[in-house]
Backbone as a ProteinNet text record, in pm:
[ID]
protein_1_A
[PRIMARY]
MLRKLAVAAVSVLLVHQAGSAQVLAVMAVILAALALQTWAQPFTSSLLNWLEALSLKATLVHLYLLLLLPLCSSAAQKTAVSMLIVTVDSAALAVLLYHLAVTCFVGHAKAVLSTAASLQHSSLQHGRKASLASHRY
[TERTIARY]
86.8	2.6	77.1	190.6	311.3	382.2	371.3	457.8	367.6	240.6	137.7	109.7	134.5	120.7	232.9	339.8	494.2	493	419.1	447.7	298.8	206.4	98.6	165.5	244.1	298	391.3	488.1	594.4	536.7	414.7	361.5	295.6	228.4	166.9	266.7	382	453.9	546.8	578.3	657.2	572	459.2	336.5	414.7	452.2	529	663.6	698.8	821.7	845.1	935.8	949.2	915	844	764.7	901.4	1016.4	1127.4	1162.7	1166.4	1189.2	1101	948.9	846	909.6	891.6	942.5	1093.5	1193.3	1297.9	1229.4	1190.2	1127.5	1045.4	941.7	893	977.9	1067.7	1187.8	1275.8	1288.7	1332.4	1252.7	1141.9	1038	1021.7	1018.9	1016.5	1155.3	1249.1	1382.6	1373.9	1346.2	1341.6	1220.5	1126.8	1055.9	1069.4	1169	1232.7	1323.8	1419.7	1531.7	1461.5	1359.5	1281.1	1221.7	1169.9	1112.6	1236.1	1342.5	1469.2	1488.2	1477	1535.9	1445.8	1347	1226.4	1168.5	1165.3	1065.6	965.5	852.9	733.6	619.6	626	520	610.1	482.1	566.1	584.8	538.3	547.8	671.4	802.8	903	879.6	732.4	689.4	639.8	551.3	521.2	589.1	710.4	814.2	890.4	933.2	996.5	856.8	742.9	660.2	653	645.6	668	790.8	901.8	1038.1	998.3	950.4	965.9	824.2	748.8	686.8	733.5	788.3	874.6	982.3	1057.4	1148.8	1114.4	1002.1	941.6	901.6	831.9	802.5	923.2	1023.4	1135.3	1195.9	1198.7	1265.5	1124.3	998.4	942.7	954.9	994.7	999.1	1108.7	1226.3	1387.1	1335.3	1253.5	1221.5	1170.2	1073	998	1047.7	1166.4	1269.5	1296.7	1384.2	1417.5	1341.4	1207.2	1112.2	1167.8	1166.4	1161.6	1314.4	1426.4	1564.7	1580.3	1454.1	1450.3	1435.6	1498.5	1522.3	1438.7	1403.4	1341	1194.7	1115.7	965.8	1019.5	1117.6	1160.9	1211.1	1275.6	1365.4	1232.7	1150.9	1036.5	936.5	886	856.4	916.8	1032	1110.8	1106.2	1138.4	1137.1	996	891.8	760	718.7	757.5	770.3	843.5	951.1	1026.5	909.2	850.8	786.7	680.7	616.6	496.7	560.9	663.2	726.7	729.3	827.3	838.7	750	629.3	486.3	437.6	425.4	341.4	415.7	578.3	595.4	581.3	608.5	566.6	440.4	337	222.1	188	235.2	252.1	300.1	411	486.2	356.9	286.3	211.4	86.5	35.2	-92.8	-70	53.4	59.2	79	150.8	155.9	5.8	-43.9	-195.3	-303.5	-295.5	-344.4	-283.5	-166	-96.9	-183.9	-155.8	-210.1	-365.9	-441.2	-562.7	-610	-540.5	-569.6	-509.6	-439.6	-360.7	-462	-476.8	-608.8	-735.3	-792	-901.7	-879.4	-752.1	-746.7	-748.5	-706.9	-650.5	-823.6	-895.4	-1020.5	-1130	-1107.2	-1178.8	-1122.9	-991.7	-967.2	-996.9	-1011.7	-1027.5	-1184.8	-1273.9	-1412.5	-1426.8	-1366.1	-1368.2	-1340.9	-1211.7	-1186.8	-1296.8	-1340.6	-1459.4	-1555.7	-1590.7	-1713.3	-1699.3	-1573.6	-1526.5	-1533	-1468.1	-1475.8	-1596.9	-1683.8	-1825.4	-1918.5	-1893.6	-1949.9	-1940.7	-1782.1	-1725.8	-1768.7	-1763.7	-1847.3	-1998.9	-2081.1	-2207.3	-2205.4	-2140	-2138.8	-2085.8	-2004.2	-1989	-2071.8	-2159.4	-2276.2	-2383.3	-2409.6	-2512.6	-2482	-2356.9	-2297.9	-2308.8	-2265.9	-2291.7	-2446	-2538	-2666.7	-2721.1	-2689.2	-2749.1	-2677.5	-2584	-2517.6	-2586.1	-2612.6	-2698.6	-2833.3	-2920.8	-3038.2	-3040.8
-123.2	-6.9	141.1	90.4	209.9	251.1	135.9	155.4	237.9	169.4	263.8	388.1	447	589.8	632.1	559.7	681.2	678.8	584.2	610.6	715.5	717.5	819.3	965.3	952.9	1090.8	1130.5	1024.4	1107.7	1125.1	1042	1088.6	1231.9	1295.8	1416.3	1504.5	1460.2	1620.5	1636.8	1538.7	1580	1549.5	1606.9	1630.7	1709.4	1825.5	1915.8	1880.2	1798.4	1773.8	1694.6	1635.1	1547.9	1430.8	1358.6	1233.8	1135.7	1153.3	1054.1	1066.7	1218.2	1198.1	1155	1129.5	1070.5	930.1	885.7	734.5	687	769.3	727.5	756	843.1	824.5	728.8	691.8	591.4	430	462.6	346	318	456.3	490	415.1	419.5	375.1	247.6	175.5	23.6	-37.3	20.4	-42.8	-40.3	66.5	79.2	-46.8	-63.8	-139.7	-300.9	-340.4	-420.8	-451.7	-380.3	-403.1	-416	-353	-372.4	-541.7	-549.8	-708.8	-804.3	-772.3	-861.6	-888	-747	-776.1	-827.7	-798	-800.4	-971.3	-1000.3	-1117.4	-1128.1	-1058.4	-1029.5	-1141.2	-1203	-1308.1	-1434.4	-1577	-1660.5	-1778.5	-1769.6	-1835.2	-1774.2	-1862.4	-1815.6	-1810.6	-1892.5	-1874.7	-1712.8	-1658.3	-1566.6	-1441.1	-1426.2	-1379.6	-1355.4	-1462.9	-1490	-1422.7	-1459.4	-1375.8	-1238.7	-1195.6	-1043.9	-981.3	-1022.7	-1011.8	-973.2	-1102.9	-1137.5	-986.4	-973.6	-884.4	-741.7	-663	-604.9	-580.5	-676.6	-688.1	-658.1	-723.4	-692.8	-561.9	-499.9	-363.5	-263.8	-298.1	-210.7	-254.7	-329.7	-382.5	-303.9	-335.6	-255.8	-83.9	-55.3	122.2	131.3	75.2	107.1	94.3	-6.2	-32.8	110.8	143.1	249.4	388.9	401	506.1	501.4	396.6	354.7	442.8	416.8	440.4	554.8	692.4	806.8	814.2	733	741.6	676.6	578.7	495.1	611.3	597.7	657.9	616.6	491.7	443.6	355.2	326.2	275.3	125.4	75.9	-72.7	-68.9	18	7.4	40.8	128.8	145.6	-0.4	-63.4	-196.3	-273	-291.9	-395.5	-388.2	-243.8	-207.1	-256.6	-196.1	-232.1	-384.6	-457.2	-611	-682	-601.4	-642.6	-633.6	-534.9	-471.7	-552.4	-583.3	-678.9	-816.2	-846.6	-1025	-1026.2	-926.3	-922.3	-896.4	-807.2	-844.6	-983.9	-1030.4	-1166.3	-1253.5	-1257.5	-1387.8	-1378.2	-1234.7	-1227.8	-1281	-1218.7	-1260.5	-1411.6	-1458.6	-1634.7	-1718.6	-1657.1	-1735.1	-1689.5	-1592.8	-1524.3	-1631.9	-1639.4	-1725.9	-1882.8	-1918.9	-2059.7	-2066.5	-2029.7	-2043.9	-2002.3	-1928.6	-1921.4	-2061.4	-2052	-2208.5	-2338.4	-2348.1	-2470.8	-2483.2	-2368.4	-2342.6	-2355.5	-2326.1	-2347.6	-2452.1	-2537.1	-2682.7	-2792.3	-2743.8	-2833.7	-2782.4	-2677.1	-2675.5	-2722.9	-2739.7	-2799	-2960	-3013.2	-3160.2	-3176	-3110.8	-3134.8	-3162.1	-3043.2	-3047.2	-3158.8	-3196.7	-3305.8	-3465.2	-3469.2	-3619.6	-3581.2	-3475.3	-3471.3	-3518.6	-3467.6	-3497.7	-3636.1	-3678.6	-3813.8	-3923.1	-3894	-3988.6	-3953.4	-3815.7	-3826.5	-3911.3	-3909.6	-3981.2	-4125.3	-4179.5	-4283.4	-4351.2	-4279.6	-4308.6	-4332.9	-4205.6	-4199.7	-4339.7	-4362.5	-4494.9	-4624.2	-4620	-4717.4	-4747	-4623.4	-4599.3	-4654	-4602	-4634.1	-4817.1	-4866.2	-4995.8	-5072.9	-5033.6	-5125.7	-5109	-5008.8	-4964.4	-5088.4	-5092.3	-5149.1	-5309.4	-5328.4	-5493.7	-5503.9	-5423.4	-5478.1	-5457.5	-5397.8	-5412.9	-5512.7	-5571.2	-5681.3	-5825.5	-5825.9	-5902.9	-5914.9	-5809.7	-5816.4	-5888.7	-5875.3	-5956.6	-6070.4
-0.8	3.1	-15.2	103.2	106.6	-50.5	-134.8	-262.8	-345.9	-346	-445.2	-390.2	-281.7	-257.5	-285.5	-300.6	-326.4	-485.9	-559	-696.8	-749.7	-686.3	-681.4	-666	-534.7	-485.6	-595	-642.2	-729.7	-867.6	-866.4	-1061	-1009.5	-912.3	-869.2	-880.5	-802.6	-746.7	-873.8	-956.6	-1089.3	-1214.7	-1228.1	-1304.1	-1385.9	-1344.7	-1465.3	-1530.8	-1468.3	-1519.8	-1635.6	-1711.9	-1821.5	-1794.5	-1891.5	-1850.2	-1816.6	-1868.5	-1832.2	-1668.5	-1613.9	-1485.4	-1389	-1448.8	-1363.2	-1361.2	-1492.7	-1485.8	-1406	-1385	-1333.3	-1209	-1149	-981.5	-951.1	-1044	-1026	-1018.7	-1091.9	-1110.1	-960.2	-930.4	-797	-666.1	-687.8	-572.2	-583.9	-744.4	-710.4	-713.6	-709.5	-673.5	-534.9	-446.9	-289.9	-230.7	-310.6	-281.2	-314.2	-381.8	-416.8	-312.5	-322.3	-186.5	-46.5	-10.4	93	112.4	-13.2	-11.4	-33.6	-76.5	-73.8	78.6	123.7	285.6	382.3	347.9	478.1	442	330.9	278.4	395.6	332.6	428.9	436.3	304.2	313	365.2	445.8	516.4	395.8	288.4	156.3	96	83	2.8	-154	-195.7	-337.7	-358.4	-244.9	-286.9	-248.3	-166	-179.1	-299.8	-389.8	-513.2	-626.8	-638.5	-723.3	-679.6	-572.8	-549.5	-621.2	-577.2	-626	-787	-825.7	-999	-1046.5	-982.2	-1035.4	-1021.2	-959.6	-924.5	-998.9	-1049.1	-1143.2	-1280	-1298.2	-1428.5	-1453.6	-1353.5	-1362.2	-1401.7	-1322	-1356.4	-1491.7	-1544.8	-1699.7	-1775.8	-1743.3	-1796.7	-1822.5	-1728.1	-1688.8	-1778.4	-1768.3	-1840.6	-1988	-2020.1	-2163.9	-2215.6	-2131.2	-2181.6	-2179.6	-2095.4	-2099.3	-2237.5	-2303.7	-2457	-2573.7	-2528.8	-2645.7	-2727.9	-2635.8	-2680.2	-2822.8	-2735	-2812.6	-2957.7	-2967	-3061.8	-3209.6	-3299.9	-3424	-3543.1	-3542.5	-3612.9	-3575.5	-3675.2	-3641.3	-3605.8	-3681.6	-3655.2	-3504.7	-3473.6	-3311.7	-3217.4	-3252	-3181.8	-3140.9	-3245.3	-3234.2	-3177.8	-3201.9	-3126.9	-2984.7	-2938.4	-2788.6	-2727.7	-2808.1	-2779.5	-2768.7	-2848	-2864	-2734.9	-2714.4	-2549.5	-2434.9	-2445.8	-2306.2	-2279.1	-2455	-2436.4	-2379.7	-2427.6	-2370.2	-2226.4	-2206.6	-2025.7	-1970.4	-1994.7	-1957.8	-1917.6	-2057.1	-2069.6	-1988.4	-1994.2	-1918.5	-1791.6	-1721.9	-1580.6	-1545.3	-1630.6	-1615.8	-1623.8	-1742.3	-1752.2	-1646	-1579.9	-1470.1	-1331.2	-1303.9	-1190.8	-1220.9	-1330	-1363.5	-1344	-1383.1	-1366.5	-1196.4	-1140.4	-1003	-936.8	-969	-950.3	-982.9	-1065.3	-1140.9	-1059	-1059.8	-966.1	-824.3	-760.9	-654.1	-596.3	-687.8	-658.2	-703.4	-804	-805.9	-713.7	-651.1	-555.1	-456.8	-408.3	-296	-347.4	-466.4	-488.6	-495	-514.3	-525.3	-398.6	-306.8	-152.5	-90.4	-124.6	-75.2	-98.5	-245.5	-320	-227.9	-222.7	-182.5	-35.2	22.5	222.5	221.5	122.7	111.1	73.5	-50.5	-54.4	48.9	147.6	208.3	352.8	391	475.5	467.9	334.9	289.1	296.9	266.3	267.7	415.3	519.6	650.8	698	673.4	737.1	697.6	542	485.3	560.7	610.9	693	819	883.4	1051.8	1021.5	931.8	935.4	912.9	818.6	786.3	888.1	989.6	1077.7	1198.6	1225	1305	1272.6	1136.3	1102.2	1119.6	1081.1	1126	1238.9	1354.7	1474.3	1525	1448.8	1508.4	1482.6	1335.6	1290.9	1363.8	1429.1	1519.5	1659.2	1714.3	1848.9	1864.9	1763.3	1752.3	1679.3
[MASK]
+++++++++++++++++++++++++++++++++++++++++++++++++++++++++++++++++++++++++++++++++++++++++++++++++++++++++++++++++++++++++++++++++++++++++

């Protein structure tokens, strides 16, 4: 939340500056966030810490490539840099979605297996009670 506030503040405070100054300031905020993330490791899951760091790194690469766009002299160069931006963003998104899908699938599979085991246990208990009741009479 603090990172979002800092990015918004930098963008507002530097509204009258060149676009590259805003991008550099936002990059400084993201770099500081990455340093804090790497140092503090705030999530209990190492995977979540790794994914957060990946997201911040992808954002830094995106912003760096964004700084290169005005320096491109030809349309081909601008297209190449734009494609790099899309590739970096898509790769980071694919990794995040993959881990989300795996986490959801594993969680769902565990829930299904747990429910099946519970139903099987319940069925066995009911069968034992019925068997004991029939032997008593």
